[in-house]
N, C-alpha and C positions, 0 to 999 in steps of 0.2 A: 717320330718321324722327322728326318733332317732334310728331305728333298719335297718340295711343294708339288702337288699335283693340281693342275687347273681344273677345277669343277666343271663337268659338262654342262650343268644347270645354269651356272655363272657364265660360262662362255656363251651358251645359247641366249641368256638374257642380255649380254652385251652386244650380240648380233641383231637381236630384236630391236633394241634401242638405237643401234646405228641404222637399221633399215627404216624404222619409222621416222627417225629423225631426219634422214636423207629426203624421204617422201615429203615431209613437212618444209624442209628447206626449198625443195623444188616447187611446191605449191605456193610458198611465199614469193617467189620470184615470178611464177606465172600470173599470180593474182595482182601484182604491182601495176599500177596504171602506166600505160605506154605513151599517151598523148595529152596534150593540155585539155583536149576535148573530153577525155575520160575524167579528168580532175574536175572540170567545169560541171560535169553531170554529178559527181560526188558532192561538190560544194552545193549545187542547186538542190539536191535531195536533203542535204543537211540543213539548209536554210529555207526550206519550202514554206514553212509557216510564217517565218519572219517576212519572206518576200511577198506573200499573200496579204499580210497585215499592211505592208508599206503600199501595195497597189490599190487598195480599196478607196482611200481619200483621193488618190490621184484620178480615179475614174470618176468619182463623185464631182470633182472640181471641173473635169472635162465636160461631163454631162451638163452641169450648170452653164458652162461657158457656151455650149451648143444651144441651150434654150434661150439664153441672152440674145445670141446671134440671130436665131429664128425670130425672136420677138422684134429684133430691130429690123430685120428684113421685112417682116409683115408691116412694121410701121412705115417703112420707106415706100413699100409697094402701094400703100392706100393714099399717098400724097396725089393731089390733082395737079393738072398741067398749069393752073393758075398759081401754084406754089412753087414754081420753078426756080425763083431766087433762093428759096429756103433750102430746096433740094440741091441747088449748086453749092451752098454752103456746106450741106451734110456731107457731099462728095469730097469736098475740100478737106473737111475735118477727118473723113475717113482715110484719105490718102496721107494725111499728116500722122493719123493714128498707126497706119501701116508702116510708116518710116520710123516712128518712134519704136513700135514693137520689134522692128528689125534691130534697131540699135540694142534694145534691151535684151533680145534673144541671142545676140551674136555671142556675148560672153558665156551665156547658158550653154550654147553648142560646144564652146570651147570646154566648159566644165565637164559636159558629158563625154567629150573625147578624151579629156584627162582622166575621168573615172574609168572609162573603158580600158585606157592603157594601164591604169593602176590594178584593175581587176584582172587584166592579162598578166601582168607582173606577179600578182599575188598567186594567180593559178599556176604560173611557172615555178614560183618557189615551193608551193605545195607539191607540185609534181616531184620536184627534186627530193623532197622530204619522204613522201611515200615511196618513191624509188629507192631512197636509202634505207628504208625500213627493213627489208630482209637482209640487206648488207650489214647494217649495224647489228642486227640480231646475231649474225654469224661472227661478226668481230667481236662482240661482247663475249660469246661463249668461248670462241677460240683463244682469245688472250687470256681468259680467266683461268682455263685449265692448263694452258701453257705456263702461266705464272705460278701456278700451284706447284708444278714441278721444279720451278726455279727457287721458290720458297723452300722447299724440302732440300734442294742442293745446298743453299746458304745454311740451313740448319746442320746439315751433315757436315759442312765444312767447320762450323763452329764447334761441334763435337770434337773433331780432330785436333783444331787449333788450341783448344782449352784443355786437350787430354782428359776428357770427361770420362769417368769410370762407370757410370751408371747406364750408358747408351749403347755400348758396342753390341749388345744382343739385338739391337734393333737396326743395325747398319744394313742388313740385307732388305729389310722393309724399305728403307730410305732409298737404297740403290734401286729397288723394283719401281718406286714412284718415280724416280728421275728418269727412268727409261723413256717416259712419255716425252721428255724435253726435245728428242730429236724430231720424231714425226710432228710433234706440235710446232716446232720451230719452222719447219718445212712449209706446213700449211699456213702459218701465219705470215711467213715471208711472202708467200705467194698472193695473199691478201693485200699486202703492202704494195706489191708491184702492180696488182690489178688496179689499186686506187691511183698509183702514179700515172697509170695508162688512162685514167679517167673513165673507168668502168663504173664508178660511183662518185658521189660527192661528199664522201665522209670527212675529207680534210678540205676545207674551203680555200685554204691558202695554195692548194695544187692547182687552182683555176688560173691559167694564164692571163686572163683579163683582169684580175684583181691587182695585178703588178704592171699593168699597161696604163701609163698615164693619160693616153688618148681614149681610153674605153670608158664607157659610162659606169661600169662596175669598179673602176679603179678604187683601191683601199690604200690610203697612205700609210697606216699603221702596218698592214702586212708588207707593203712594199719596203718600209724600213727594216723589216725583219727577213727580207728575202736572202740575206747573206747565210742565215742559218736555216730558214724554212725554204728550203728547195729540195726537189725530188731526188736529185743526184747525191747530195750530201746525206739525205735522209736514209736512202736504200743503202749507201755504202756503210753508214754508221749501224743500221739494223743488221746487216750481213756479218759485220765484224763482231757486234755484240753476241749475236746468236752463235756465231762459230766459236768465239772464245768460251762461252758457257758450255757448249757441248764438248769442246776439246778437254776442259777441266773435268767434267763429268766422266769422259771416257778414261782419262788417266786415273781418276779416283777409283773407279770400279776395277780397272786393270790391276792396279796395286793391291786393292783389298783382295781379289781373288788369288793373287800370288802369294799374299800373306797366309793364306790357308795351308799352303804346302812349303812355306819357306822355313829354313832352318835358323833364320835370325830375324831380327826386327827391321831389316833394310826397307821392305815395301811400306811398313807402317810409318817410317821416318820420312820416305818420300812423300806419303800423303800429308804427314804433318807439315811439311814445307809447302806442299801444293796449296793446302788450306789457307795458311797465312797469306800466300800470294793471291789466291782467289778472292779472299774477303776484301782485300786492298782494292783490287780491281772491280769486284761486285759492287762496292758502296758508291763508285764513281759511275759505273755503267748503269746501275739501276736507277739513279737520279736522272741521268740523261734519257734513258729509256722511258721514264715516265712523262718527261716533257715531250718527247717525240710522239709516242704512241696513243697517249691519253690527253695530256694538257692541250696539245697543238690542235685538237679538233675545236678548241675554243681559242682561236688565235689571237684575239684581243685581250685575253685574260691571262694572268699568271699568278702564282703563289710560290713563295720561297719555302713553304712547308710541304708542297705537293709530293715531292719525291719520298719524303718520310712516310706520308700519309698512305700513298700506294703500297709502299714496302710492308707497312704495318698490316694492311688489309691482306695481301697475298701470303705474307709470312704466317700470320695466325691460321689462314686457310691451310697451307702446307702442313703445319704441325697438326691441325685437326685431322687432315687425311691420314697422317702417320698413326695417329691414335685409332681412327676407324678401321684401318687395314690391319693394325696389330690385334685389335680386339676380335675382328673377324677370323684371322688366322688361329687365334688362341682358341676360339670356339670350335674351330675344325680339327683341333688336337694337334695343331703345330705350335711351335715356340714355347715348349714346356717350361722353359727357364724364366719366361716373362711372368712376373707377378704383379700384385696390385700396387706395389711401390713404383713400378716402371709406369703403370697407368696413371697413377697419382701425379707423377712428375710431368707426364704429358699433359694432363689436366690443369696443372699448375701453370704451364706455358700458355695453354689455351685461355685461361682465366686472366692471367697477367698481361698478356699481349691484347686482349679484348679491351682492358682498362686502358693500355697504351694507345690503342687505336682511338678510343673515345677521347682521351686527352688531346690528341693530334686534331680529331674533328673538331672538337669545341674550340681549340687555340685558333685554327684557321677560320671557322665561322665567326667566333666572338670578335677577333680583330678586325675583320673586314666589315662585319655588321656595325661595330662601333666606330670606325673611321668613316664609314658611309661615303667612300670615294666612288663615284660613278662607274668608272671602268673596272672596279674591283666588285663591287656589290651586285652588278648585273648578273654574275654567275649564280649567286644564291636567290636572286629575285626570280629568274627563269625557273629554277627547280622548285621553289616554294609556290610559284603560281600555277605551273603545269604539272609538277611531280610531287605535290605535297604529300600524298599517301606514302609512296616508295620512299620519299626522302627522309621523313620522319620515322616511318616505319622500320626501315632498316637500322635506325638509332636504337629503336627498342630492342630489335632482334639481336643486334651486335653487341649491346652493352647491358640493358636491363635484364635479360634473360640469362647471359652468362653470369652476371652478378648474383642473381637469385639462385640459380642452379648450382654454380661451382665454388661459391665462396665457402661453402662447409667442406671441411677437410675429409669427413668421412664419405661424402657423396663423390669426391674425386676418385674413390676406390671402386666404386660401383659402376661396372661397365655399362649397364643399360642407361645410366644417367649421363655418362660421358658420351655414349652414342646419341642420346637425345640432344645434348648441348652441342655436339658436333654437326648434326644434321641441320639444327637451327642456324649455327654459325656460317656453314657453308651457303646456305639459302640466303642468309642476311648480307654476306660479302658478295655473292653473285648480284644481288640487288645494288649493292654499293657501286660495282662496276657499271651496272646497267645505268644507274643515275649519273655517273661521271661521263658517260659517252653519248647516251640517247638525246638529251636535250640539245646538244649541239649539232646533231646529225638529223633527227626527224622532228625536232620542235615540239610543238603541242599535238602532233599527229600520232602519238604514242598510244599503244595499248598492247597488253600481253595476248599475243595471238598465235596463229599457226607458226610463222617464222621464228618467233622467240621460243616456243615450246620445242619446236623441231630442232633447232641449232643446239639447245641445251641437251635434249636427248642424244643427238648424234655424237657430240664431243664427250658426254658422259659415257656412252657406250664404247667409244674409241678409247678412252681413258682406262676404263675397267679392263678391256681386252689387253691393252699394251702393258699396264703395270702388272697384272696377275700372270700374263704370259711370261714376262721378264722374270718374275719370281721363281718360275720353274727351271731357270737356267743355271742356277747355283745352289748349293746347300742354303737352307733357310737360315741357318745359324753359322756365323763366320768362325773360322779356326785361326789359332796363331796369333790373334790380336793380343798385345801385352796386358790389355785390361779386361779380356773376355771372362776371366773367373771372377773378378771383382764385379762385373756386370750380372753374371749368373746368380751371385749370392747377395744382390742389392736388397737390402731391407732396412726400413726404419719405422 
């Protein structure tokens, strides 16, 4: 079979995922607190036992004070008229005591007022975090699946630029996966626009108060970065990058389809030149993208390795998706010329890039931890204190599991093992993106709830529908490619 037919069961499954995910997203937004009073109630419920413990000694002291005052009053009332001089002295002492108490209590009242303002400020901060939660969940899932398609596009370009002979049989799989780039880009750009219009607080630097020297929230560090961190430049750059990537993807697929019926290799040669140009542009745009869309949620922090780190995460995820889709199609009777050697090569990339990702993770973590510079180490302190389990857990999933599962050469040829490793890798790198974005947007108010699961389900369903629908638009195996016969008979 050379033409793929979208399975009705898979299509129904994708629709169910989207429907349930959409409901989860809506519920997440509806359940988010709307006012400071809502947050104060949440905080009061959370700290109920602590508050009760604090109130008890205060009550005892008050009761004791009342008892003493009662005793003093009784003592005064028992005085006789003949003790008028003593009574007068007591009155004078009482007046002096009242004045002294007023002086002592004045700073206490100021402290209480300060504490009240602090509590109100804390409640407002928590309100922003809890309101961010459904937005952040949506953002993490949206950027993760979009960048998977970007990673596949980069891998596709590498195959053309290197004139690889093993991979042309998989070109249509890669073209199908990159079909998600356009709708994914549109949804993602809408999210960026909504952020710039202050529908959420995902990007702290978008708050105009932080660059206003007259405002109490003025932030000098962000003020000094306003030449780069401003909404106009941010949105123009995002639109440009997304537009360029989608243009290259469109030209790649157009030339690939033309090569099916061409009498010469002209379309292939055009793709070869396009691939070389794209990779040069991609390496620059990918770095800037990672600074803008991920690193800037922590505007006080930066890492010179961050662009490479983000690239390694979504690049290995993209290759993993290629392997999973290829194996699925193979089990359904498509791609008859794909053999265990092709699967082995994909698994090698999955394994090798997992090690590369771990190297970058360790390099970034170790250098910052060892230097112990406050403005650098705060990034990891936050994640270790409040995200300890996902932060170190995804290291195990993204490094230890691939190392144990895929290091054996024979295992790389077994489809079920590659699928197992692939599912673990995708889950692990989704958590990687979660840990990169959530601490700066929701702080310690995180948990995996309805909005997180809903967003993941919605974008997974959308991804499945678009990718497999795109696979039906062209023959599942390309024709006319000068390396296609070598790819069909690829064995080692």
